[in-house]
C-alpha positions in Angstrom: -97.6 -171.3 17.4 -97.5 -174.4 19.5 -97.4 -173.9 23.3 -96.4 -176.3 26.1 -98.7 -176.1 29.2 -97.0 -177.6 32.2 -98.1 -178.1 35.8 -101.7 -178.7 34.7 -104.2 -179.9 37.3 -104.9 -183.6 36.6 -108.6 -182.8 36.6 -108.3 -180.2 33.8 -110.2 -181.1 30.7 -110.3 -179.7 27.2 -112.9 -177.1 28.0 -111.0 -175.9 31.1 -108.0 -175.2 28.9 -110.0 -173.6 26.1 -111.7 -171.3 28.6 -108.4 -170.3 30.1 -106.9 -169.4 26.7 -110.0 -168.0 25.0 -108.6 -164.5 25.1 -105.6 -165.5 23.0 -107.3 -166.3 19.7 -108.4 -169.5 18.0 -107.0 -172.8 19.5 -106.4 -174.9 16.4 -105.2 -178.0 18.2 -105.3 -179.2 21.8 -103.5 -182.4 23.0 -103.5 -183.7 26.6 -101.2 -186.8 26.7 -102.5 -189.7 28.8 -100.4 -192.1 30.9 -100.2 -195.5 29.1 -100.9 -197.5 32.2 -103.6 -195.5 34.0 -105.1 -193.7 31.0 -105.2 -190.5 33.1 -103.7 -187.1 32.1 -100.0 -186.7 32.7 -100.2 -183.1 34.0 -99.2 -181.2 30.8 -100.7 -180.4 27.4 -100.0 -178.8 24.1 -102.1 -176.2 22.3 -101.6 -174.6 18.9 -102.8 -171.0 18.7 -103.6 -169.5 15.3 -101.9 -166.1 15.9 -98.2 -166.0 16.8 -98.5 -162.6 18.3 -101.4 -163.6 20.6 -99.5 -166.8 21.4 -96.5 -164.8 22.7 -99.0 -162.7 24.7 -100.4 -165.9 26.2 -96.9 -167.0 27.2 -96.3 -163.6 29.0 -99.7 -163.5 30.7 -100.4 -167.1 31.5 -97.0 -168.4 32.6 -97.4 -168.6 36.4 -101.2 -168.0 36.2 -103.5 -170.0 38.4 -105.7 -172.7 36.8 -107.8 -174.7 39.2 -105.3 -174.1 42.1 -102.1 -174.8 40.2 -99.6 -172.3 38.7 -99.2 -173.0 35.0 -96.0 -173.2 33.1 -96.5 -171.8 29.6 -93.8 -171.6 27.0 -93.3 -172.2 23.3 -93.2 -176.0 22.6 -89.8 -177.3 21.5 -89.4 -179.8 18.7 -89.4 -183.3 20.0 -85.8 -184.7 20.2 -85.1 -187.9 18.4 -85.3 -190.8 20.9 -82.5 -193.2 21.5 -83.3 -196.8 20.6 -84.8 -197.9 23.9 -86.9 -200.8 23.0 -86.6 -204.2 21.5 -84.3 -207.1 22.4 -81.4 -207.0 24.9 -78.4 -205.8 23.0 -75.4 -204.5 24.9 -73.1 -207.2 26.1 -69.3 -207.3 26.2 -68.5 -207.8 22.5 -71.4 -206.7 20.5 -74.8 -207.5 21.7 -77.5 -209.6 20.3 -81.2 -210.2 19.9 -81.9 -212.1 23.1 -83.6 -210.1 25.8 -81.1 -211.2 28.4 -78.3 -209.1 27.0 -75.2 -209.9 25.0 -73.0 -212.8 25.6 -69.5 -212.3 27.1 -66.5 -213.6 25.2 -63.4 -212.4 27.0 -61.1 -215.4 26.3 -60.0 -215.9 29.9 -58.6 -219.4 30.4 -57.5 -219.6 26.7 -59.0 -221.5 23.9 -62.6 -221.0 23.0 -64.1 -221.2 26.5 -67.0 -218.9 26.6 -69.7 -218.0 29.0 -72.7 -218.6 26.9 -75.4 -217.5 29.3 -76.2 -214.2 27.6 -77.9 -213.6 24.3 -76.0 -213.9 21.0 -72.8 -212.0 21.5 -70.6 -211.6 18.5 -66.9 -212.2 17.9 -65.6 -208.9 16.5 -61.9 -209.7 16.0 
């Protein structure tokens, strides 16, 4: 069973976590995510315990327990939700979006004719 460990001390290392959870069976996997910019721990980790029954016992006993001066949050890890498309070029815009990072162009036909504000990225005519 995979467990989420929250509110970890930033100084906690693999061995500190292994020592804290040694009474709950074999730790098959341990992952401490690092911040992309600082390359420092983000304050949480994931462990996978071999025995589900011992993992449930770890949740009961270790949730709220002190580790290096911080009260841990321990629960069963949830499946990662699919992320929304957050990257890449601009998109958005009034009538569609486009690939330019500045966002989609606006084409709202005020003033008649084909007068457009072309400052954004490639907006599309969708009529």
